[in-house]
C-alpha positions in Angstrom: 11.1 137.8 141.5 8.5 137.9 144.1 8.3 140.4 147.2 6.8 139.1 150.3 3.9 142.1 151.0 2.1 140.5 153.7 3.8 138.7 156.9 0.9 136.2 157.7 2.1 132.7 156.7 -0.1 129.4 156.9 1.9 127.0 159.1 0.9 123.3 159.7 1.8 120.1 162.0 1.2 116.6 161.4 0.7 113.9 163.7 -0.9 110.3 164.0 -2.6 108.8 166.9 -3.5 105.3 167.5 -6.8 103.8 166.4 -9.5 103.8 168.8 -8.8 107.5 169.9 -11.5 109.5 169.9 -10.9 112.2 166.6 -13.3 115.0 168.1 -10.9 115.0 171.0 -7.3 114.9 169.3 -9.1 117.8 167.2 -9.8 119.5 170.9 -6.2 119.2 171.9 -4.9 120.4 168.9 -6.9 123.4 168.5 -6.5 124.5 172.2 -3.0 124.3 172.0 -2.9 126.7 168.9 -5.6 128.9 170.5 -3.1 129.2 173.7 0.1 129.8 172.1 0.7 133.7 171.9 2.2 134.1 168.4 -0.9 131.8 167.0 -3.3 135.1 165.3 -7.1 134.4 166.5 -8.1 135.3 162.7 -7.9 133.1 160.6 -8.9 130.7 163.1 -6.4 127.7 163.7 -8.3 124.5 162.4 -7.6 120.6 163.0 -8.6 118.1 160.7 -8.8 114.3 160.4 -6.5 114.3 157.4 -6.4 110.6 156.3 -6.2 107.0 157.5 -3.2 105.9 157.9 -1.9 101.8 158.0 -1.0 102.6 161.8 -2.2 106.0 163.0 -5.2 108.4 161.9 -3.7 111.4 160.8 -4.2 114.8 161.5 -3.6 118.5 160.7 -3.2 121.4 162.5 -3.4 124.7 160.1 -2.1 127.9 161.7 -0.8 131.7 161.1 1.4 133.5 162.9 2.9 137.1 161.7 6.4 136.1 160.5 8.7 139.1 162.1 12.2 139.5 163.3 10.9 138.1 167.0 8.4 135.2 165.3 10.2 132.1 164.2 7.7 129.9 162.7 10.0 126.9 164.0 10.1 127.7 167.2 6.4 128.1 167.6 5.8 125.1 165.4 8.4 123.3 168.3 6.3 124.8 171.2 3.0 123.7 169.5 4.3 120.0 169.4 5.6 119.8 173.1 2.0 121.0 174.2 0.0 119.4 172.2 2.0 115.7 173.0 1.8 117.0 176.9 -2.0 117.3 176.6 -2.2 113.6 174.5 -0.2 111.9 177.3 -2.6 113.7 180.1 -5.7 112.7 177.7 -4.0 109.2 177.2 -3.8 109.3 173.6 -0.4 107.8 171.9 1.6 108.8 169.1 2.0 104.9 167.7 5.6 103.8 166.8 6.1 103.3 163.3 
């Protein structure tokens, strides 16, 4: 039986964008969104990667850490980040393909 000693947890958000998008721009948008969210920790620093070349999209993963406590919901933080990311991608004309 394991007891949770550390409240720090790593979470991830995966998404795909259309081919032809700037991978550097997508990585910048992902990391900036995480840095702007007040519940995402600065250390360890959020990191975004181009994780795969999918059939219909370039696939990215955003890794970030939060301090899980009674006032922090990982599900809400993930939702907030997805909304922030979607808004920024739309502003930059970067699209998530319809499958």
